[in-house]
C-alpha positions, 0 to 999 in steps of 0.5 A: 838896261838901266843906268842911275846917275849919283852927281851933284849937279843933274842939271848938266845932264837934260839937254844931252839926255833929252836928244838924239840916240839916246832920247831915242832909247829911252823913250822905246823902253831901251833903256832907263837913266836915273838921274840923283841930286847927292844933296838929296841924301844929306843930312846936312842944313846947308845941303852941303856934300862936302868937307875939308880934307883931314891932312890939311890938303887944298880943295875940298872933299867929297864926304862918304856919309851922303854916297854911302846912303844914297848907294845904300838906298839904290840898291835896296830897289834891286841888285847892280852889276857895277858901280862905277866911279868916275875918276883921272886914275882909273882904266882908260875908257875903250870901246871893248870896255863899253861893249861889255857895260852894254851887256850888264842890266844894271849899273851906278855910276858915280861923278866925282868933284871938287878935290875928290871924294873920301877913299873908303868909297872907292874902297868899301862901295866902288867896283869899277873905276873908269877914265876917259882919259890923262886929263882933269875935268871939273867933276865926272859928270862929263865922264858919265854922258861919255860912257852913258852915250857909248854904252846905250848905243850898243844896246840892240835897237838902239841904232836904226841900222845895229851893224853900224856900230860893228864898224864904228872906229875902235872895234877890232882894234882898228880906225873905221875906214874912210866914207863918201856920199853923193855927189861921187864927183864934187870940184875934181875930187872924186870917190875911190871907184871901188866904192862905185864897183858894186863888186861887195867883196872888194870893197870890203877887201879896200875899207879892210885894208884902209882900216889898216893903212889910217890905224898904222898911220894915225895909232899904231898902240891899236896894232900891238893889242 
């Protein structure tokens, strides 16, 4: 997989992309993540990529020319399955969506900034809009990292144990069951006996029941799906 990220703040990605699963997946050749500074695609002498909005609104708007120039340049090199824009009014990002995106070959993520982007970009250049929640951030860099991390860890070989991702929260619309490790007894706080029994079928049944209980208590909306 290849992920191209268009941003005005590429330095925000350095530490996250060079750590843990994202770093290992890149080193293994499972994913190629490329950052593109949008300012490299503007003809403005001051490298500006924003301008005042028509209509007198407050704030600045990302210009269409540098975005179009960058996306066109990338598309000349390869075909992209999705051109994603991170936006607070986009489709809610879910584990199901992450699963779907992990099957793609190539995708672009455009990080929004300022008051927003020229709407013609969304009308003509973007194929999918994604929101990570009902709140507003300074820019789309953090959402782009969230999407990238959630997708890359699902690529076969990215995790040390590929089965681990299948038991994550939100797979099958359920929260994950409680997990425990050694010691089995700490200050009188004991691990449930069933997990120490070695009976795989009963343990699996217990985990499923616990997932249902936790989902009903904490996220009953998931069960409606």
